[in-house]
The first five atom37 places (N, CA, C, CB, O) and aatype in JSON, in Angstrom:
{
  "aatype": [12, 7, 19, 1, 1, 7, 1, 19, 16, 16, 11, 19, 13, 0, 3, 13, 0, 15, 16, 11, 0, 1, 12, 0, 10, 0, 10, 0, 1, 14, 1, 7, 3, 0, 7, 1, 16, 3, 5, 0, 1, 0, 13, 0, 10, 13, 7, 10, 6, 8, 9, 7, 9, 0, 7, 18, 1, 1, 1, 3, 10, 6, 10, 10, 0, 6, 1, 9, 7, 15, 6],
  "atom_mask": [
    [1, 1, 1, 1, 1],
    [1, 1, 1, 0, 1],
    [1, 1, 1, 1, 1],
    [1, 1, 1, 1, 1],
    [1, 1, 1, 1, 1],
    [1, 1, 1, 0, 1],
    [1, 1, 1, 1, 1],
    [1, 1, 1, 1, 1],
    [1, 1, 1, 1, 1],
    [1, 1, 1, 1, 1],
    [1, 1, 1, 1, 1],
    [1, 1, 1, 1, 1],
    [1, 1, 1, 1, 1],
    [1, 1, 1, 1, 1],
    [1, 1, 1, 1, 1],
    [1, 1, 1, 1, 1],
    [1, 1, 1, 1, 1],
    [1, 1, 1, 1, 1],
    [1, 1, 1, 1, 1],
    [1, 1, 1, 1, 1],
    [1, 1, 1, 1, 1],
    [1, 1, 1, 1, 1],
    [1, 1, 1, 1, 1],
    [1, 1, 1, 1, 1],
    [1, 1, 1, 1, 1],
    [1, 1, 1, 1, 1],
    [1, 1, 1, 1, 1],
    [1, 1, 1, 1, 1],
    [1, 1, 1, 1, 1],
    [1, 1, 1, 1, 1],
    [1, 1, 1, 1, 1],
    [1, 1, 1, 0, 1],
    [1, 1, 1, 1, 1],
    [1, 1, 1, 1, 1],
    [1, 1, 1, 0, 1],
    [1, 1, 1, 1, 1],
    [1, 1, 1, 1, 1],
    [1, 1, 1, 1, 1],
    [1, 1, 1, 1, 1],
    [1, 1, 1, 1, 1],
    [1, 1, 1, 1, 1],
    [1, 1, 1, 1, 1],
    [1, 1, 1, 1, 1],
    [1, 1, 1, 1, 1],
    [1, 1, 1, 1, 1],
    [1, 1, 1, 1, 1],
    [1, 1, 1, 0, 1],
    [1, 1, 1, 1, 1],
    [1, 1, 1, 1, 1],
    [1, 1, 1, 1, 1],
    [1, 1, 1, 1, 1],
    [1, 1, 1, 0, 1],
    [1, 1, 1, 1, 1],
    [1, 1, 1, 1, 1],
    [1, 1, 1, 0, 1],
    [1, 1, 1, 1, 1],
    [1, 1, 1, 1, 1],
    [1, 1, 1, 1, 1],
    [1, 1, 1, 1, 1],
    [1, 1, 1, 1, 1],
    [1, 1, 1, 1, 1],
    [1, 1, 1, 1, 1],
    [1, 1, 1, 1, 1],
    [1, 1, 1, 1, 1],
    [1, 1, 1, 1, 1],
    [1, 1, 1, 1, 1],
    [1, 1, 1, 1, 1],
    [1, 1, 1, 1, 1],
    [1, 1, 1, 0, 1],
    [1, 1, 1, 1, 1],
    [1, 1, 1, 1, 1]
  ],
  "atom_positions": [
    [[0.91, -1.17, -0.04], [0.15, 0.07, -0.1], [0.88, 1.42, 0.06], [-0.83, 0.01, 0.9], [1.74, 1.69, 0.9]],
    [[0.44, 2.15, -0.81], [1.52, 3.55, -1.01], [0.36, 4.46, -1.4], [0.0, 0.0, 0.0], [-0.85, 4.22, -1.49]],
    [[1.26, 5.9, -1.67], [0.55, 6.82, -2.25], [1.2, 7.35, -3.36], [0.22, 7.74, -1.42], [2.42, 7.5, -3.42]],
    [[0.24, 7.69, -4.43], [0.93, 8.12, -5.66], [0.16, 8.97, -6.19], [1.27, 7.15, -6.61], [-0.93, 8.62, -6.64]],
    [[0.62, 10.3, -6.24], [-0.17, 11.66, -6.47], [-1.59, 11.78, -5.73], [-0.46, 11.83, -8.07], [-2.65, 12.06, -6.29]],
    [[-1.43, 11.53, -4.46], [-2.57, 11.8, -3.67], [-3.49, 10.66, -3.83], [0.0, 0.0, 0.0], [-4.53, 10.87, -3.2]],
    [[-3.48, 9.43, -4.52], [-4.23, 8.18, -4.39], [-3.46, 7.22, -3.82], [-4.72, 7.68, -5.6], [-2.26, 7.0, -4.01]],
    [[-4.49, 6.45, -2.86], [-3.7, 5.21, -2.47], [-3.72, 4.06, -3.35], [-4.12, 4.73, -1.23], [-4.74, 3.87, -4.02]],
    [[-2.49, 3.04, -3.47], [-2.59, 2.35, -4.21], [-2.5, 0.97, -3.54], [-1.82, 2.7, -5.11], [-2.0, 1.01, -2.42]],
    [[-2.9, -0.26, -3.99], [-2.83, -1.32, -3.03], [-2.94, -2.57, -4.09], [-4.07, -1.23, -1.79], [-3.73, -2.63, -5.03]],
    [[-2.12, -3.39, -3.76], [-1.97, -4.78, -4.47], [-2.36, -5.95, -3.68], [-0.55, -5.02, -4.88], [-2.72, -7.01, -4.2]],
    [[-2.28, -5.74, -2.35], [-2.84, -6.86, -1.51], [-4.28, -6.68, -0.88], [-1.89, -7.09, -0.38], [-5.01, -5.77, -1.25]],
    [[-4.6, -7.46, -0.06], [-6.01, -7.46, 0.71], [-7.15, -7.1, -0.23], [-6.03, -6.38, 1.95], [-8.11, -6.41, 0.1]],
    [[-6.98, -7.59, -1.3], [-8.19, -7.35, -2.27], [-9.62, -7.79, -1.83], [-7.91, -8.1, -3.57], [-10.58, -7.24, -2.36]],
    [[-9.8, -8.74, -0.88], [-11.12, -9.13, -0.49], [-11.33, -8.65, 0.97], [-11.32, -10.67, -0.63], [-12.39, -8.97, 1.52]],
    [[-10.37, -7.88, 1.66], [-10.66, -7.71, 2.92], [-10.75, -6.01, 3.35], [-9.55, -8.54, 3.68], [-9.83, -5.35, 3.83]],
    [[-11.96, -5.56, 3.06], [-11.96, -4.17, 3.29], [-11.91, -3.66, 4.6], [-12.98, -3.67, 2.75], [-11.53, -2.5, 4.8]],
    [[-12.3, -4.53, 5.65], [-12.05, -3.91, 6.85], [-10.54, -3.89, 7.18], [-12.81, -4.58, 7.89], [-10.09, -2.88, 7.72]],
    [[-9.87, -4.76, 6.94], [-8.14, -4.6, 6.8], [-7.98, -3.37, 6.22], [-7.28, -5.75, 5.81], [-7.73, -2.38, 6.91]],
    [[-8.09, -3.31, 5.06], [-7.69, -1.98, 4.38], [-8.07, -0.86, 5.23], [-8.37, -1.79, 2.98], [-7.17, -0.08, 5.54]],
    [[-9.29, -0.63, 5.67], [-9.58, 0.62, 6.6], [-8.72, 0.59, 7.57], [-10.92, 0.72, 7.21], [-8.15, 1.65, 7.82]],
    [[-8.4, -0.6, 8.38], [-7.68, -0.54, 9.63], [-6.14, -0.14, 9.09], [-7.79, -2.06, 10.53], [-5.46, 0.66, 9.72]],
    [[-5.79, -0.59, 8.2], [-4.24, -0.29, 7.58], [-4.28, 1.13, 7.36], [-3.83, -1.1, 6.05], [-3.42, 1.82, 7.91]],
    [[-5.31, 1.76, 6.5], [-5.27, 3.18, 6.07], [-5.3, 3.98, 7.32], [-6.47, 3.58, 5.12], [-4.65, 5.03, 7.34]],
    [[-5.93, 3.62, 8.29], [-5.82, 4.49, 9.64], [-4.43, 4.3, 10.2], [-6.94, 4.02, 10.8], [-3.78, 5.26, 10.61]],
    [[-4.08, 3.31, 10.22], [-2.51, 3.09, 10.81], [-1.82, 3.88, 10.04], [-1.83, 1.59, 10.74], [-1.1, 4.61, 10.72]],
    [[-1.69, 4.09, 8.68], [-0.73, 4.66, 7.8], [-0.94, 6.33, 8.04], [-0.99, 4.11, 6.17], [-0.1, 7.23, 8.07]],
    [[-2.4, 6.38, 8.19], [-2.62, 7.93, 8.14], [-2.03, 8.5, 9.3], [-4.13, 8.37, 8.09], [-1.27, 9.47, 9.19]],
    [[-2.32, 7.98, 10.41], [-2.07, 8.86, 11.77], [-0.51, 9.32, 11.77], [-2.42, 7.87, 13.27], [-0.24, 10.45, 12.16]],
    [[0.49, 8.48, 11.36], [1.78, 9.01, 11.57], [2.19, 10.07, 10.43], [2.77, 7.84, 11.63], [3.04, 10.93, 10.63]],
    [[1.52, 9.92, 9.26], [1.98, 11.02, 8.42], [1.32, 12.16, 8.81], [1.8, 10.81, 7.02], [1.99, 13.19, 8.74]],
    [[0.02, 12.26, 9.25], [-0.58, 13.6, 9.8], [0.29, 14.08, 10.85], [0.0, 0.0, 0.0], [0.49, 15.29, 10.9]],
    [[0.82, 13.34, 11.67], [1.73, 14.01, 12.91], [2.8, 14.28, 12.17], [2.15, 13.09, 14.28], [3.21, 15.37, 12.58]],
    [[3.58, 13.83, 11.18], [4.5, 14.39, 10.61], [4.4, 15.47, 9.62], [5.05, 13.55, 10.22], [5.36, 15.93, 8.99]],
    [[3.11, 15.86, 9.51], [3.02, 16.9, 8.43], [2.72, 16.59, 7.02], [0.0, 0.0, 0.0], [2.33, 17.42, 6.21]],
    [[2.93, 15.39, 6.78], [2.56, 14.73, 5.48], [1.14, 14.83, 5.16], [2.91, 13.3, 5.48], [0.58, 13.75, 4.95]],
    [[0.43, 15.9, 5.08], [-1.09, 15.96, 5.22], [-2.02, 15.48, 3.85], [-1.45, 17.54, 5.57], [-3.19, 15.11, 3.8]],
    [[-1.04, 15.63, 2.83], [-1.63, 15.19, 1.75], [-1.55, 13.62, 1.45], [-1.08, 15.94, 0.74], [-2.45, 13.14, 0.74]],
    [[-0.71, 12.93, 1.86], [-0.51, 11.62, 2.2], [-1.59, 11.02, 3.06], [0.72, 11.52, 2.81], [-2.24, 10.04, 2.7]],
    [[-1.78, 11.69, 4.31], [-2.49, 11.41, 5.46], [-3.91, 11.36, 5.01], [-2.23, 12.41, 6.56], [-4.61, 10.36, 5.21]],
    [[-4.33, 12.39, 4.43], [-5.8, 12.65, 4.02], [-6.24, 11.55, 2.91], [-5.97, 14.24, 3.39], [-7.38, 11.1, 2.9]],
    [[-5.23, 11.15, 1.95], [-5.46, 10.16, 0.78], [-5.62, 8.81, 1.77], [-4.02, 10.09, -0.5], [-6.67, 8.18, 1.67]],
    [[-4.7, 8.4, 2.64], [-5.0, 7.39, 3.46], [-6.16, 7.23, 4.1], [-4.24, 7.34, 4.24], [-6.85, 6.23, 3.92]],
    [[-6.5, 8.21, 4.93], [-8.01, 8.62, 5.59], [-9.3, 8.47, 4.55], [-7.98, 10.36, 6.09], [-10.31, 7.8, 4.8]],
    [[-9.1, 9.06, 3.6], [-10.23, 8.71, 2.32], [-10.32, 7.46, 1.91], [-9.97, 9.38, 1.01], [-11.44, 6.95, 1.9]],
    [[-9.35, 6.8, 1.55], [-8.99, 5.55, 1.08], [-9.68, 4.59, 2.17], [-7.36, 5.39, 0.92], [-10.52, 3.75, 1.85]],
    [[-9.2, 4.82, 3.65], [-9.93, 3.96, 4.68], [-11.29, 4.18, 4.67], [0.0, 0.0, 0.0], [-11.88, 3.1, 4.7]],
    [[-12.21, 5.35, 4.62], [-13.42, 5.75, 4.6], [-14.21, 4.96, 3.2], [-13.36, 7.38, 4.62], [-15.38, 4.58, 3.23]],
    [[-13.5, 4.84, 2.25], [-13.98, 4.06, 1.02], [-14.14, 2.54, 1.29], [-12.97, 4.24, -0.18], [-15.02, 1.82, 0.82]],
    [[-13.18, 2.18, 2.09], [-12.96, 0.62, 2.27], [-13.54, 0.04, 3.81], [-11.17, 0.31, 2.14], [-13.23, -1.04, 4.3]],
    [[-14.42, 1.01, 4.4], [-14.7, 0.82, 5.73], [-15.18, -0.45, 6.08], [-15.56, 1.72, 6.13], [-14.76, -0.88, 7.16]],
    [[-16.1, -1.29, 5.3], [-16.62, -2.64, 5.56], [-17.27, -2.79, 6.9], [0.0, 0.0, 0.0], [-18.1, -2.0, 7.34]],
    [[-16.79, -3.91, 7.56], [-17.2, -4.31, 8.89], [-16.49, -3.24, 9.97], [-16.74, -5.93, 9.16], [-16.94, -3.07, 11.1]],
    [[-15.38, -2.59, 9.48], [-14.61, -1.93, 10.54], [-15.58, -0.57, 11.02], [-12.99, -1.47, 9.9], [-14.99, 0.44, 11.38]],
    [[-16.66, -0.59, 11.02], [-17.56, 0.63, 11.21], [-17.09, 1.37, 12.16], [0.0, 0.0, 0.0], [-17.11, 2.59, 12.04]],
    [[-16.59, 0.75, 13.31], [-16.05, 1.43, 14.63], [-15.15, 2.52, 14.41], [-15.3, 0.48, 15.52], [-15.12, 3.52, 15.12]],
    [[-14.3, 2.28, 13.25], [-13.15, 3.1, 12.83], [-13.56, 4.24, 11.94], [-12.13, 2.25, 12.1], [-12.72, 5.07, 11.59]],
    [[-14.79, 4.32, 11.58], [-15.53, 5.22, 10.64], [-15.15, 6.67, 11.28], [-17.28, 4.89, 10.59], [-14.46, 7.45, 10.63]],
    [[-15.58, 6.95, 12.44], [-15.46, 8.3, 13.25], [-13.77, 8.72, 13.11], [-16.0, 8.03, 15.09], [-13.28, 9.69, 12.54]],
    [[-13.06, 7.56, 13.88], [-11.59, 8.12, 13.48], [-11.15, 8.47, 12.36], [-10.7, 7.4, 13.7], [-10.27, 9.33, 12.31]],
    [[-11.63, 7.89, 11.25], [-10.96, 8.35, 9.85], [-11.86, 9.7, 9.41], [-11.08, 6.97, 8.52], [-11.32, 10.6, 8.76]],
    [[-12.98, 9.77, 9.73], [-13.66, 10.9, 9.32], [-12.92, 12.41, 10.07], [-15.3, 10.6, 9.77], [-12.81, 13.51, 9.53]],
    [[-12.55, 12.07, 11.22], [-11.96, 13.2, 12.06], [-10.62, 13.58, 11.4], [-11.72, 12.75, 13.64], [-10.28, 14.75, 11.2]],
    [[-9.94, 12.57, 11.11], [-8.5, 12.6, 10.69], [-8.58, 13.22, 9.15], [-7.77, 10.96, 10.77], [-7.66, 13.94, 8.74]],
    [[-9.65, 12.92, 8.38], [-9.62, 13.66, 7.26], [-10.19, 15.11, 7.18], [-10.19, 12.93, 6.4], [-9.83, 15.96, 6.37]],
    [[-11.15, 15.26, 8.16], [-11.51, 16.5, 8.41], [-10.47, 17.48, 8.69], [-12.33, 16.46, 9.36], [-10.29, 18.51, 8.03]],
    [[-9.68, 17.04, 9.89], [-8.57, 17.65, 10.54], [-7.63, 18.01, 9.77], [-8.03, 16.94, 11.41], [-7.11, 19.12, 9.89]],
    [[-7.2, 16.96, 8.69], [-6.13, 17.37, 7.81], [-6.48, 18.26, 6.67], [-5.53, 16.23, 7.28], [-5.71, 19.09, 6.2]],
    [[-7.79, 18.02, 6.22], [-8.42, 19.14, 5.21], [-8.69, 20.3, 5.61], [0.0, 0.0, 0.0], [-9.09, 21.12, 4.78]],
    [[-8.55, 20.65, 6.91], [-8.8, 22.15, 7.36], [-7.5, 22.8, 7.58], [-9.67, 22.27, 8.73], [-7.42, 24.0, 7.83]],
    [[-6.43, 21.97, 7.5], [-5.02, 22.55, 7.62], [-4.41, 23.42, 6.48], [-4.11, 21.43, 7.79], [-3.28, 23.88, 6.6]]
  ]
}
């Protein structure tokens, strides 16, 4: 999983939506903390698109995307 031009790319976990969302959250947080807001927002939005059964993480991803989008 990586970021290219503001878009998240993934070649693994194709059928595991909740895993994608959790991984996106785990990758977005440190990037946001490091000031890499474009990548952090891309991961947060990717996670929201693939939330699946990880719905309890939806609010975490939304807050991260909103916080980063307003900077």
